[in-house]
N, C-alpha and C positions, 0 to 999 in steps of 0.2 A: 504494500500500500504506500502511495506517495506521501511525502510529508504534508502536502496541502490537504489531502484527503484525511489524514490523521488529525490535523488541526480542526477541520470542519466536523469530523466525527466527535472529537473531544468537546467542541463548543455545543453541539447538539446534546450530548450526554449531560453536560453541565446545566444547560438550560432546562432540561427535563427534571432536574433534581430539586427544583423549587427556588423561587427568587426571593423569598422572605424568611426571616428567622425571628423567633420569639425568645425572650429571656423572661422567665417568671421568678419573682421573688415575693413570696407571700401572696398577697392579693394584687400585687402590681405586675402588669405585663408590658414589656416594651418590644414593639415590633420594628424591625429595621430590614433594609434590603440585605441579602446575603453578600458577603464581601466579593464574591466572584462577579457580581453584577457590575460593580464599579470598575473592577479590574478588566472585565471584558470590554466595557465602553472605552476605557483608557487604552487598551490594546488596539481596539478598532481605530481610535484617533491616531495612534502612533503609526499604524499601517497606512492609514489615509494620508498622513503627513508625508511619509516616505513615498507613497504613490504620487502625490501631488508634486513633490520635488522632482521625481523622475519624469513626470509629464512636463514639468517646467523645463528641464534640461533637454529632453529628447523630442518633445512634440511642440506644444504651443505655449508661449510665455504666459499669456493672460489667463488661460484656462488652468495652467499649473499654479499660478499665484492664487487664483480664486479657490481652487481645490485645497491647496495647502492652508490658506487662511480659514476656510470652513472647518477643517479638521483640527486646527489649533484651537479655534473657539470651542469646538465640541470637547476637546480634552481639558480645556481650562474651566468651562462652565458646567457641562453635563456630567462628566465623570465625578467631580467632587460632590455633586448633589446626591449621588447614589450612596455616599458614605455618611451624609449628614441628615437625610430624611429619617424621621421616626414617628411613631405613634405610641404614646404611653397611656395605658388604661388602668385606672384604679377605681375602687368603690366610690370615690368622691367625684370623679369625672374623667375626662380625657384631654390630652394635649397632642395635637398634630402639628408637625413641622415639616413642610415640603418646600420645594423651590430651589432656586440657585443659591449657592452658599453665601454670597455677599448681599442678597436681598430675599431672605426667606419669608414664606407665608406661614404665620402661626395661628392656630385656632385652639382656644382653651374653653372648654365647656365644663361647668360645674353642675352635677346632677341635681343638687339641692336648689338650683335656680331654674330648672327646666320643668315646664308643665306637661309637655308632650313632645314627641319626636316622630317625624315621618320621613320617608325617602321619596324623592321626586327625581324624575328624569326629564331634562329639557332637550328636545330634539332640534338640531339645526339643519341646514341644508345638506351638510356632508357628514356630520358626526353628532353624537349626543353626549351630554354630561349628566352625571348622577350626583345628587347632593343629599346630605343628611341635614334636615331642617329641624332645628331645635327651637321650640316656642318657649320663650322665657318671659319674665315680667317686663323686661326692657324691649321686647320685640322678637323678631325672628333672627336666628343666626344660621347662616348657610355654610356648611362644611363640605368641601369637595370630596367625593369618594373616588380617589384615583387608584392607581395600581397598588400602592402600598396598603391603603385601607381595604381594598377589595379582597386581598389575600390573607385575611385573618382578623385584624383589629375590629372590623365591623361586627363580627360574631361576638367578640368580647364586650363590645359596647352595648349590643342588644341584650346580652345576658345581664349586664349590670343594670340597665334600664328596667328590665322586667323584674329583677330582684327588688328594686326600689318601688315597683308598682306604678311606674310612669308609663302612660299609654304610648304604644309604638305601632305604627302602621307602615307597610311598604308601599 
């Protein structure tokens, strides 16, 4: 088997192993992306940078510069985000941190301030977005249900909400 096929096979096997990890300490659960996710994005960026540089040298100057710049941005912005995103769920509430490392989006919900929670999906022309909407005394708080939330913490949040007797609907 060629080295490229081995690399592709290894990437497929790793991706099938699960992309999130949970650490439980007592009643607290912290969900993060598995370390290989960030490493794979970083590896992809490095391969893309090398490919862009080779394209720059041997093919077209501007396409090579654009490709190299794109993969540098991917490596600097997207890869670190895979290491810093997390969702912490406790009996008191949950804390979700997502986004790029220098401008994160944080959502903190305390269950004692929540009257009810429901999930909603907004459909656009090309994609849809799912939100966990918490109705509090101050109004509605919308928390995005992205890849990290979809693979585990959402079930922990629903379990904590039901334990407290807070109405939840999908």
